[in-house]
C-alpha positions in Angstrom: 175.3 54.3 128.2 172.6 51.7 128.7 170.0 53.7 126.8 171.7 53.1 123.5 172.2 49.4 123.8 170.2 46.8 122.0 169.1 43.2 122.2 167.8 41.4 119.1 166.7 38.0 117.9 169.5 37.9 115.4 172.5 38.9 117.6 171.2 38.0 121.1 172.7 40.3 123.7 175.9 41.0 121.9 175.2 44.8 121.4 174.3 45.2 125.0 177.2 43.0 126.1 179.8 45.0 124.2 178.8 48.2 125.9 179.2 46.5 129.3 182.6 45.1 128.3 183.6 48.7 127.4 182.7 49.7 131.0 185.0 47.1 132.4 187.8 48.6 130.3 187.1 52.0 131.8 189.2 54.1 134.2 187.6 52.6 137.3 189.3 49.3 136.5 192.6 50.7 135.3 194.5 49.0 138.1 193.2 45.5 137.1 195.5 45.3 134.0 195.2 41.6 133.4 191.4 41.8 133.6 191.3 44.7 131.2 193.5 42.9 128.7 191.4 39.8 128.8 188.2 41.9 128.4 189.6 43.8 125.4 190.5 40.5 123.7 187.0 39.1 124.3 185.4 42.4 123.2 187.3 42.5 119.9 186.4 38.9 119.2 182.7 39.5 120.0 182.6 42.5 117.7 183.5 40.2 114.8 180.9 37.7 115.9 178.3 40.4 116.1 179.1 41.6 112.6 178.8 38.0 111.3 175.4 37.4 113.0 174.1 40.7 111.6 175.1 39.5 108.2 173.6 36.1 108.6 170.2 37.7 109.6 169.8 38.9 106.0 170.3 35.4 104.5 167.1 33.6 103.5 168.3 30.2 104.6 171.3 28.9 106.6 173.0 25.6 106.4 172.8 23.4 109.6 176.5 24.1 110.6 176.1 27.8 110.3 172.8 27.8 112.1 174.3 25.8 114.9 177.2 28.3 115.2 174.8 31.2 115.3 172.7 29.7 118.0 175.8 28.9 120.2 177.2 32.5 119.9 173.8 34.0 120.5 173.0 31.9 123.6 176.5 32.5 124.9 176.0 36.3 124.7 173.1 36.2 127.1 175.1 34.0 129.6 178.1 36.4 129.5 175.9 39.4 130.0 174.3 37.7 133.0 177.7 37.0 134.5 178.8 40.6 134.0 175.5 42.0 135.4 176.0 39.8 138.5 179.7 41.0 138.8 178.7 44.7 138.5 175.9 44.3 140.9 178.2 42.8 143.5 180.6 45.7 143.0 177.7 48.1 143.5 176.6 46.3 146.7 180.1 46.4 148.1 180.4 50.1 147.3 177.2 50.8 149.2 178.8 49.3 152.2 182.3 50.8 152.0 181.6 53.9 150.0 185.0 53.5 148.3 185.5 52.2 144.8 189.3 51.6 145.3 188.6 49.2 148.2 186.4 47.1 145.9 189.1 47.1 143.2 191.7 46.1 145.8 189.6 43.2 146.9 188.9 42.1 143.3 192.7 41.7 142.7 192.7 38.7 145.1 189.1 37.7 145.2 187.7 34.4 143.9 185.0 36.4 142.2 187.4 38.0 139.9 189.0 34.7 138.9 185.7 33.0 138.5 184.3 35.6 136.1 187.6 35.6 134.1 187.6 31.8 134.0 184.0 31.6 132.8 184.4 34.2 130.1 187.6 32.5 128.9 185.9 29.1 128.7 183.1 30.4 126.6 185.5 32.4 124.4 187.4 29.2 123.6 184.2 27.4 122.7 183.1 30.1 120.4 186.5 30.6 118.8 186.6 26.9 117.8 183.4 27.3 115.9 184.0 30.9 114.6 187.2 29.8 112.8 185.0 27.8 110.4 182.9 30.8 109.4 183.6 33.7 107.1 183.0 37.1 108.7 180.3 39.2 107.0 180.2 43.0 107.0 176.8 44.6 106.2 175.6 48.1 106.9 172.2 48.8 108.3 170.4 52.0 107.0 170.1 54.9 109.4 167.0 55.4 111.5 164.2 57.6 110.2 160.9 58.7 111.6 158.0 56.4 110.7 154.4 57.4 110.7 151.3 55.3 110.1 150.8 55.1 106.4 147.5 56.9 105.6 146.6 54.1 103.2 146.8 51.5 106.1 144.7 53.7 108.4 142.1 54.0 105.6 142.0 50.3 105.2 141.5 49.5 108.9 139.5 52.5 110.1 136.9 51.9 107.5 136.6 48.2 106.7 134.4 49.0 103.8 137.5 50.2 101.9 138.7 46.6 101.8 138.0 45.4 98.4 135.4 42.6 98.2 133.7 43.5 101.5 131.4 46.3 100.4 129.0 44.3 98.3 128.8 41.3 100.7 128.4 43.6 103.7 125.4 45.4 102.1 123.8 42.1 101.1 124.0 40.6 104.5 123.1 43.8 106.4 119.8 43.7 104.4 119.3 40.0 105.1 119.9 40.4 108.8 118.0 43.7 109.3 114.6 42.5 108.0 111.2 42.0 109.6 111.8 38.4 110.6 111.2 38.0 114.3 112.8 34.6 114.8 116.5 34.4 115.7 118.7 34.4 112.6 122.3 33.0 112.4 124.8 33.9 109.7 127.9 31.6 109.8 130.8 32.8 107.6 133.2 30.0 106.8 136.4 29.9 104.7 140.1 29.5 104.6 142.3 31.7 106.9 143.0 35.1 105.4 139.9 35.3 103.2 138.5 38.2 105.2 135.8 36.5 107.4 136.5 38.7 110.4 136.7 41.8 108.3 133.3 41.1 106.8 131.7 40.3 110.2 133.2 43.5 111.7 131.9 45.7 108.9 128.4 44.2 109.2 128.6 44.7 112.9 129.7 48.3 112.5 126.7 49.1 110.3 124.1 47.2 112.3 125.0 47.5 116.0 123.2 50.9 116.5 119.8 49.5 115.5 119.8 46.7 118.2 119.2 47.1 121.9 122.3 45.1 122.8 125.4 44.2 120.8 128.8 42.5 121.4 131.8 41.2 119.5 134.1 38.5 120.9 136.8 36.3 119.5 137.0 32.7 120.6 140.4 31.3 119.3 141.7 27.7 119.4 142.0 27.4 123.2 139.1 29.5 124.5 138.7 30.7 128.1 134.9 30.3 128.1 134.4 32.0 131.4 136.4 35.1 130.2 134.4 35.1 126.9 131.1 35.1 128.8 132.2 37.9 131.1 133.4 39.9 128.1 130.0 39.4 126.4 128.1 40.5 129.5 130.4 43.6 129.9 129.9 44.7 126.3 126.1 44.3 126.8 126.2 46.8 129.7 126.3 44.5 132.8 129.6 44.1 134.6 130.0 40.5 135.8 130.8 39.7 139.4 134.3 38.5 140.0 132.8 35.5 141.8 130.6 34.4 138.8 131.2 30.9 137.6 130.5 29.7 134.0 126.9 28.6 134.8 126.1 31.9 136.6 127.4 33.9 133.6 125.3 31.9 131.2 122.2 32.5 133.3 123.0 36.2 133.6 123.4 36.5 129.8 120.2 34.7 129.1 118.3 36.9 131.6 119.9 40.1 130.2 119.1 39.2 126.6 115.6 37.6 127.2 113.6 40.8 126.5 116.1 42.5 124.1 116.7 42.5 120.3 120.4 41.7 120.2 123.3 41.3 117.8 126.2 39.1 118.7 129.3 38.3 116.8 131.3 35.2 117.7 134.5 35.3 115.8 137.0 32.5 115.1 135.3 29.4 116.5 137.4 26.3 116.2 135.3 23.5 117.6 131.6 22.5 118.0 131.9 22.2 121.8 132.8 25.8 122.2 129.8 26.9 120.2 127.6 24.4 122.1 128.4 26.2 125.4 128.2 29.7 124.1 124.8 29.3 122.3 123.2 28.4 125.6 123.4 32.1 126.5 121.4 33.3 123.5 117.6 33.0 124.0 115.3 32.6 121.0 113.0 35.4 122.1 111.3 36.2 118.7 112.4 39.8 118.9 114.4 39.8 115.7 117.8 39.0 117.3 120.8 38.1 115.1 124.0 36.1 115.6 127.1 36.1 113.2 129.8 33.5 113.6 133.1 33.0 111.7 135.0 29.7 111.4 137.4 27.9 109.1 135.6 24.6 109.7 132.5 23.4 107.8 131.3 21.2 110.7 131.3 24.2 113.0 129.5 26.3 110.5 126.8 23.7 110.1 126.4 23.4 113.9 126.0 27.2 114.3 123.2 27.2 111.7 121.1 24.9 113.8 117.6 25.8 112.5 115.8 27.0 109.3 116.8 30.6 109.8 120.5 29.9 109.7 122.6 30.6 106.6 126.2 29.6 105.7 128.2 32.0 103.7 131.3 30.4 102.1 133.9 33.1 101.5 135.6 33.0 98.1 138.9 34.4 96.9 138.9 37.8 95.3 138.3 38.1 91.6 141.2 39.2 89.4 139.7 42.7 89.2 139.3 43.0 92.9 142.7 41.6 93.6 144.3 44.3 91.4 142.2 47.1 93.1 143.3 46.0 96.6 147.0 45.6 95.5 147.3 48.9 93.7 145.3 50.9 96.3 147.6 49.7 99.1 150.8 50.5 97.2 149.9 53.6 95.1 146.7 54.8 96.8 144.8 54.3 93.5 144.2 51.4 91.1 145.1 53.6 88.1 148.4 54.9 89.5 150.5 51.8 88.8 153.5 52.6 86.5 153.2 50.9 83.2 156.5 49.0 83.5 155.2 47.2 86.7 151.8 46.1 85.3 153.0 42.7 83.9 155.0 41.7 87.1 152.0 42.8 89.2 149.7 40.4 87.4 152.2 37.6 88.0 152.5 38.4 91.7 148.8 38.5 92.1 148.5 35.1 90.5 150.7 33.8 93.2 148.5 35.3 95.9 145.5 33.3 94.6 142.9 36.1 95.5 143.6 35.8 99.2 143.3 39.3 100.8 145.8 38.5 103.6 148.4 37.5 101.0 147.7 40.5 98.8 147.9 43.0 101.7 151.1 41.4 103.0 153.0 41.5 99.8 151.6 45.0 98.7 152.5 46.4 102.2 156.0 45.1 101.9 156.4 46.7 98.5 154.9 49.9 99.6 157.2 50.1 102.6 160.3 49.6 100.5 159.3 52.6 98.4 160.9 51.0 95.3 159.3 51.1 91.9 162.2 49.3 90.3 161.1 46.3 88.3 164.1 44.3 89.5 162.9 44.6 93.1 159.4 43.4 92.2 160.8 40.5 90.1 162.9 39.4 93.1 159.7 39.3 95.2 157.9 37.3 92.4 160.8 34.8 92.3 160.7 34.4 96.1 157.1 33.3 95.9 157.9 30.1 94.1 155.8 28.3 91.5 152.0 27.8 91.5 149.4 29.7 93.4 149.4 30.0 97.2 145.9 29.3 98.3 147.2 26.7 100.7 148.5 26.8 104.3 152.1 26.3 103.1 151.6 28.9 100.3 150.3 31.5 102.7 153.1 30.8 105.1 155.6 31.3 102.3 154.1 34.7 101.5 154.1 35.8 105.2 157.6 34.4 105.6 158.8 36.6 102.7 157.4 39.6 104.5 159.2 38.5 107.7 162.5 38.0 105.9 162.3 41.4 104.3 162.4 43.1 107.8 165.6 44.6 109.3 166.9 42.7 112.3 165.5 45.0 114.9 162.0 44.8 113.4 162.2 41.0 113.3 163.0 41.0 117.0 160.1 43.3 117.9 157.7 41.2 115.8 158.8 37.9 117.4 158.2 39.4 120.9 154.5 39.7 120.0 154.4 35.9 120.2 154.5 36.3 124.0 150.8 37.3 123.8 148.0 34.7 123.3 146.0 34.3 120.1 143.3 37.0 119.6 144.7 39.0 122.6 144.2 42.8 122.2 147.6 44.3 122.7 148.1 47.8 124.0 150.6 49.6 121.9 152.1 51.6 124.7 152.7 48.5 126.8 154.3 46.7 123.9 156.7 49.5 123.1 157.7 49.9 126.8 158.4 46.1 126.9 160.6 46.4 123.8 162.6 49.2 125.5 162.9 47.2 128.8 164.2 44.2 126.9 166.8 46.3 125.1 165.4 45.9 121.6 165.3 49.7 121.0 168.3 51.7 120.3 168.7 55.4 120.6 169.4 56.6 117.0 171.1 60.0 116.6 170.1 61.0 120.2 166.4 60.3 119.5 164.0 59.7 122.3 163.7 55.9 122.8 160.0 56.0 123.0 159.8 57.7 119.7 162.1 55.2 118.2 159.9 52.4 119.6 156.9 54.1 118.0 158.7 54.1 114.7 159.3 50.4 115.0 155.6 49.8 115.8 154.4 52.0 112.9 156.7 50.1 110.5 155.1 46.8 111.5 151.6 48.3 111.0 152.5 49.7 107.7 153.8 46.3 106.5 150.4 44.8 107.7 152.3 42.4 109.9 150.2 43.5 112.9 146.6 44.7 112.5 145.2 47.9 114.1 142.2 47.4 116.4 141.8 51.0 117.7 143.0 54.5 116.7 143.2 57.7 118.7 141.9 61.0 117.4 145.3 61.8 115.9 145.2 58.6 113.7 147.8 56.7 115.8 147.1 53.0 116.5 146.5 52.4 120.2 145.7 48.7 120.2 146.5 45.9 117.8 146.1 42.2 117.1 148.0 39.6 115.1 146.3 37.5 112.5 146.4 33.9 113.7 148.3 32.8 110.5 150.9 35.4 111.2 151.0 34.3 114.8 151.7 30.8 113.6 154.7 32.0 111.6 155.9 34.1 114.6 155.8 31.1 116.9 157.6 29.0 114.3 160.4 31.5 113.9 160.6 32.0 117.6 161.1 28.3 118.1 163.8 28.3 115.4 165.6 31.2 117.0 165.0 30.0 120.6 163.5 33.4 121.2 160.6 32.5 123.5 158.9 29.6 125.1 155.1 29.2 125.7 154.1 27.1 128.6 150.5 25.9 128.7 149.2 25.0 132.2 148.3 21.5 130.9 151.8 20.7 129.7 154.7 19.2 131.5 157.7 21.5 131.2 160.9 19.7 130.1 164.5 20.8 129.6 165.4 22.0 126.1 168.8 22.1 124.4 169.0 25.9 124.8 168.1 28.0 127.8 164.7 29.6 128.0 165.1 33.4 127.5 161.5 34.5 127.4 158.5 32.7 129.0 154.8 33.1 128.3 152.8 31.2 130.8 149.1 30.4 130.0 147.4 29.5 133.3 144.3 27.4 133.3 142.3 24.8 135.3 144.1 21.9 133.6 147.4 22.7 135.4 149.2 19.9 137.1 149.6 20.0 140.8 148.7 23.6 141.3 152.2 24.8 140.3 153.4 26.1 137.0 157.2 25.5 136.9 159.2 22.7 138.4 161.8 23.7 140.9 164.6 21.6 139.4 164.9 23.6 136.1 167.0 26.8 136.3 165.1 29.9 135.2 167.6 32.5 136.4 168.5 33.5 132.8 164.9 34.4 131.7 164.5 38.0 130.5 160.7 38.3 130.2 157.8 36.5 132.0 154.2 37.0 131.1 151.2 35.3 132.7 147.7 35.0 131.2 144.5 33.2 132.1 142.7 32.1 135.2 142.9 29.3 137.8 141.9 29.4 141.4 144.4 26.6 142.2 147.4 28.1 140.6 150.5 29.5 142.4 152.8 31.6 140.3 156.4 30.5 140.8 158.5 32.6 143.2 160.3 35.5 141.5 163.5 34.4 143.1 163.7 31.9 140.2 164.2 34.7 137.7 167.4 36.5 138.8 168.0 38.5 135.6 164.4 39.3 134.8 163.8 42.5 132.8 160.0 42.3 132.1 157.2 41.0 134.4 153.7 41.2 132.9 150.8 39.6 134.8 147.3 39.5 133.4 145.3 37.0 135.4 141.7 36.6 136.4 142.2 34.3 139.3 145.4 33.0 140.8 147.8 33.4 143.7 150.6 35.7 142.7 153.8 35.2 144.5 155.9 38.3 144.6 158.4 36.9 147.0 161.9 37.9 145.9 160.7 40.9 143.8 163.2 43.2 145.5 166.1 40.9 144.4 165.3 41.4 140.7 167.9 44.1 140.3 167.7 44.1 136.5 163.9 44.6 136.4 162.8 47.4 134.2 159.1 46.7 133.6 156.4 45.6 136.1 152.7 45.4 135.1 150.1 43.6 137.3 146.4 43.4 136.5 144.4 40.9 138.5 140.7 40.6 138.9 140.5 38.2 141.8 144.2 37.7 142.4 145.8 37.5 145.8 149.1 39.4 145.9 151.0 41.9 148.0 153.7 44.2 146.9 156.7 44.5 149.2 156.6 47.6 151.4 160.1 48.6 150.2 161.1 48.4 146.5 164.0 50.9 146.4 166.4 48.1 145.3 164.7 48.1 141.9 167.1 50.8 140.7 166.6 50.0 137.0 162.7 50.0 137.1 161.3 52.2 134.3 157.6 51.2 134.2 155.4 50.4 137.1 151.7 49.7 136.5 149.5 48.6 139.4 145.9 49.5 138.4 144.3 47.3 141.1 146.5 48.1 144.1 145.6 50.9 146.5 148.6 50.7 149.0 151.9 51.7 147.4 155.4 51.1 148.7 156.6 54.0 150.8 159.9 54.3 148.9 158.4 54.4 145.4 159.5 58.1 145.2 163.2 56.9 145.4 163.3 54.9 142.1 165.7 57.0 140.0 164.8 55.7 136.6 161.0 55.4 136.9 159.4 57.0 133.9 155.9 55.5 133.7 153.7 55.1 136.8 150.1 53.9 136.6 148.2 53.4 139.8 144.5 53.0 140.8 142.0 55.9 140.9 142.0 55.6 144.7 145.7 55.2 145.3 147.6 57.7 147.4 151.2 58.4 146.5 153.7 58.7 149.4 155.0 62.1 150.1 158.0 63.2 148.1 156.9 62.8 144.5 158.9 65.9 143.6 161.9 63.6 143.8 160.7 61.5 140.8 162.4 63.7 138.2 162.6 61.0 135.5 158.8 60.6 135.5 157.2 61.1 132.0 153.8 59.5 132.5 151.7 59.6 135.7 148.2 58.4 136.1 146.2 58.6 138.3 147.1 61.3 140.7 144.1 61.7 143.0 143.7 65.4 143.6 141.4 64.8 146.5 143.4 62.2 148.5 147.0 63.2 147.9 148.6 65.7 150.3 149.0 69.4 149.5 152.8 68.9 149.5 152.4 66.3 146.7 150.2 68.6 144.7 152.9 71.2 144.9 155.5 68.5 144.1 153.9 67.9 140.8 155.4 71.2 139.6 158.9 69.7 140.0 158.2 66.9 137.5 159.3 68.9 134.5 159.8 65.8 132.3 156.1 64.8 132.5 154.5 64.3 129.1 151.3 62.7 130.3 149.3 63.4 133.5 146.0 61.9 134.5 144.2 63.6 137.4 141.3 62.2 139.4 139.1 64.7 141.2 136.0 64.6 143.3 134.3 67.0 145.7 137.2 68.7 147.2 137.8 68.9 151.0 137.7 72.0 153.2 141.0 73.3 151.7 139.7 73.2 148.2 140.9 76.7 147.3 144.5 76.1 148.5 144.6 72.8 146.6 143.3 74.3 143.4 145.8 77.1 143.6 148.6 74.7 144.2 147.5 72.5 141.3 147.2 75.5 138.9 150.7 76.6 140.0 152.1 73.2 139.4 150.5 72.8 136.0 152.0 76.1 134.9 155.5 74.7 135.5 155.0 71.5 133.5 156.6 72.8 130.3 156.9 69.4 128.7 153.3 68.3 129.3 151.6 67.0 126.1 148.5 65.3 127.4 146.4 66.2 130.4 143.5 64.0 131.4 141.1 65.1 134.2 138.5 62.5 135.3 136.0 62.7 138.0 136.0 59.8 140.5 133.2 57.2 140.4 131.6 58.7 143.5 131.5 62.3 142.1 130.9 62.0 138.4 129.7 65.5 137.9 132.1 67.7 139.8 132.6 71.4 138.7 136.3 72.4 138.1 135.8 76.1 137.3 138.8 76.8 139.5 141.1 74.8 137.2 143.3 77.0 135.1 146.8 77.0 133.6 148.6 80.1 134.8 149.5 82.7 132.2 151.8 83.9 130.9 153.8 80.7 130.8 157.6 80.5 131.3 157.8 78.6 128.0 155.3 78.1 125.2 152.7 75.4 126.2 153.3 72.1 124.5 149.9 70.7 125.5 148.5 68.8 122.6 145.6 67.0 124.2 143.3 68.2 127.0 140.7 65.6 127.9 138.1 66.2 130.6 135.2 63.8 129.9 133.5 63.8 133.3 134.0 67.1 135.3 132.6 70.2 133.9 133.1 74.0 133.6 130.2 76.5 133.8 131.4 78.0 130.5 134.4 77.6 128.2 137.2 79.1 130.3 139.1 82.1 128.8 142.5 80.6 129.6 142.0 77.9 126.9 142.9 80.5 124.2 146.6 80.3 125.3 146.8 76.6 124.4 148.2 77.3 120.9 149.4 73.8 120.3 146.2 72.0 121.3 145.1 69.4 118.8 142.4 67.6 120.7 140.0 69.0 123.3 137.3 67.1 125.2 135.2 68.9 127.8 131.8 69.5 129.4 130.2 72.9 129.9 126.9 73.9 131.4 126.3 76.3 128.4 128.0 77.2 125.2 127.7 80.9 124.4 129.1 83.1 121.6 132.3 83.9 123.5 133.0 80.2 124.2 132.7 79.4 120.5 135.0 82.3 119.8 137.7 81.1 122.2 137.7 77.6 120.7 137.6 78.9 117.1 141.0 80.8 117.7 143.0 77.6 118.5 145.1 77.2 115.3 145.9 73.5 115.5 142.6 72.2 117.1 141.8 69.1 114.9 139.4 67.2 117.2 136.7 68.7 119.4 134.3 66.9 121.7 131.9 69.2 123.5 129.1 68.1 125.9 126.5 70.8 126.9 124.9 69.8 130.2 122.0 72.3 130.3 119.0 72.5 128.0 120.0 74.6 125.1 117.9 77.8 124.8 120.1 80.0 122.6 121.4 79.5 119.1 124.9 78.2 118.7 126.3 79.8 115.6 129.5 78.6 114.0 130.7 81.6 112.0 132.6 81.5 108.8 135.3 84.1 109.4 138.4 82.0 109.6 137.6 80.2 112.8 138.4 76.6 113.5 141.1 76.5 110.7 142.3 73.0 111.4 139.2 71.2 112.8 138.6 67.8 111.2 136.3 66.1 113.7 133.6 67.7 115.7 131.3 65.9 118.2 128.6 67.9 120.0 126.1 66.7 122.6 123.2 69.1 123.1 119.5 68.8 124.0 118.2 69.8 120.6 120.1 69.9 117.3 117.8 72.6 116.0 119.8 75.2 118.0 122.9 74.7 115.9 123.8 76.7 112.8 126.8 76.6 110.5 127.4 79.8 108.4 129.0 79.9 105.0 132.7 79.2 105.3 132.4 77.6 108.7 134.9 74.9 109.8 136.6 74.7 106.3 138.5 71.5 107.1 135.7 69.5 108.9 135.5 65.9 107.7 133.4 64.2 110.4 130.5 65.7 112.3 128.7 63.7 115.1 125.6 65.1 116.8 124.1 63.6 119.9 120.7 64.9 121.0 117.1 63.9 122.0 114.3 63.4 119.5 111.9 65.2 121.9 114.1 68.2 122.6 113.1 70.9 125.1 113.3 73.7 122.5 110.4 75.5 120.9 111.2 74.0 117.5 109.9 70.7 116.1 111.8 67.6 117.0 112.3 66.8 113.3 114.4 69.9 112.7 118.1 69.6 112.0 121.1 71.9 112.2 121.0 74.7 109.7 123.8 75.1 107.2 125.3 71.6 107.0 125.8 72.2 103.2 128.3 74.9 104.2 130.7 72.3 105.6 132.5 71.9 102.3 135.0 69.2 103.4 132.4 67.1 105.2 132.7 63.3 104.5 130.5 61.8 107.2 127.6 62.9 109.3 126.7 60.7 112.3 123.8 61.2 114.7 122.9 59.5 118.0 119.4 60.3 119.0 117.6 59.6 122.3 114.1 58.4 121.6 112.5 57.3 124.8 109.5 59.6 124.4 109.4 59.7 120.6 106.9 58.2 118.3 107.8 56.3 115.2 106.8 59.2 113.1 109.2 61.5 115.0 112.1 59.2 114.2 111.1 59.0 110.6 110.9 62.8 110.5 114.4 63.3 112.0 116.0 60.8 109.6 114.3 62.3 106.6 115.4 65.8 107.6 119.0 64.7 108.2 119.1 62.9 104.8 117.5 65.9 103.1 120.2 68.2 104.6 122.9 65.9 103.3 121.3 65.8 99.9 121.9 69.5 99.7 125.6 69.0 100.3 127.7 69.2 97.1 129.8 66.1 98.1 126.9 63.9 99.4 128.7 62.7 102.6 128.0 59.4 104.3 125.2 59.3 106.9 124.9 57.1 110.0 121.9 57.4 112.3 121.4 55.5 115.6 118.1 55.7 117.5 118.4 54.8 121.2 115.5 53.7 123.4 116.4 56.1 126.2 116.8 59.9 126.5 119.9 61.8 127.3 119.8 63.8 130.5 120.0 67.6 130.5 119.6 70.2 133.3 116.6 72.5 133.0 
């Protein structure tokens, strides 16, 4: 029952509550006739209120009296649900003791608990009825659920920023300005109004240039920067992991030392004050090696401070021209600027005038129109009228446009969007985490029996398609894996969240005070400015909070005891330094989602957590010792643990598990390896393997047997441990013939290797993405892979020096392959025959300039012109022993090969100052 229930910003917990009231009217409580009668009356009244609230959610603006009524009803729904949850939990605890439901019911006939719950519900009912009598009931239908995929036009926009109109010309100009012969440090500061595309331009320049520098990094600062975290992020991107004990001054010293002898490219995005820049710039030495820095800001004073010497340049971003505005608008809606129906041209011009040439506004409105799928002029005129008079190149004007996109959302999408406000500005949000949090909160309903995770994915994709959230990373299937929110959209989200009493943000420097309505969701930003070393005062009730998230760093902070949050559903902790108090965790009987990632945090999970019977997601990437009863959590579906963690015996009991990572093949018991085969609901499995112990053969046989039973498995990741990065896994195989057709779609093995491509791979008929290492790639290996009918993405790494030709034949092989990345010692040993890889769009080759073959290092693969669908050729070339003339020869040869291609694909070439390692 619970799986189909739903919580939303518009109706609060009413949908969820109605389902629980239905339970109280069930047969178990048939003897409590008065209780059932009262509950039925309350339920009928709440159904009407729910319908009214759903109707109100579609209105653009509410009068104060209606808004007040809505807030009271919504807040009340959470309180009633908490009361019923408590009531049902007490019944459950009593049943565990007596084992007899009838005894519980008999006690409830006379118990004070029964009278207390009835009295509380009756009091709230009277309060609501007094207000609801003033309001007319609304009845509005919500369209049925449909599958939603990422709009290919959105993916095109974000995967290749050059496709954003107005960026291409500027990017080319400033790539040339930055990549010149000038040895002194150059700084480009991009300044302009929010939404003009500053970050997009910086990102595109960075994408084009980062390969020609010895070190590169891109960080976002935001309005309240954590400088220590920013410095650590810079150091990490530059290839040196910071120590967990490094203070700010140590990180600055390390950065200067690391960059002193390097030509570097650094992007500092979204700087809000001069002080932040003054600290960050101390880490960038002026080493006269041709290094470059790009900054973005909205503030002229900051831009001037960044360009602190004669080699600085300020670029003031301007709105798009009318022509560019039309191109961006039409491309987003119709996929082409010439595809706009004639009857919409005039209204399009008027809408674009309102957008004032601001890319963020144009993309927001065009994405909304594209998502509606309507080419009716009346719909477009309604959008135009909603934008008001005048142009919108002002903060209020942009907010009006973004608000229009928000109001156009269905209630469940509004709820999911508001929840993103729990994350800090410029935070990179993991899509999977966000979707699981939505599910845990009850925002996702099961439509027509659909899988709830697929429904949540539909919600996410819809928000991406409407450009309300911005993709940051894609997987090989084109799905967004990480996202951010533009800071102007985040401002709107927080404004709406405050209006709806949806979430509360607590900064460590603020004093928390009581509000008129109860806090339902709490995002806590921990920092050194905290008062008294504690975050929440003890005299304010927090039992009603549904979600708590922690972000930041502070050595002196204690997180509040979890006993404060009796009805908590989601607990998310992302802290660098703090003392995490997990006291009372086992009493959170409604907890569904627990995620803890701490760099230098002190915390200890209880040894027993069996009482968390509703827990669905448990992610503990930095914890090695797991509770012994974790295998007895009946609803656990997602389990992520550290590489070195050992699961307690009995994992075969975890029948609900859909996602498991990591399962250490070396450390877990043989019984647990066999138990994997009982987890037939597994969709995702991540294995960690090292040099196997003495019973290697028995373990491998048990693993192969278990893998053959996982009929629902879609993704298998096999990673070598840090101590054994090059382990051979030739014994790994999936037993054939399978009991059911293999569903495996992705097989990813980036670190361990096979001697050759194993023959059993040919049975993976649904495989779409393969990543693996082999010692050598021979003709039969190419043949095995070429027969996979749905293989679209292939990453192959050949470990040995290549001495035999690798021929890709053109006889119907690789019918679906779109992306091919190959690492080999010398590219001259690769040949594509006519008709080869007919669907291939992107080819990336990684090799050494001074290859070990008999051919010249300047040689290139033969037959690139036969790849008729090719759109892009990328090359990463190790050049530690190469002369300048060698690099020039290779680049010239690659470009000559592309010039022979009928479609003239794009070319990207990166030369590295090191060589790749291959085995002789």
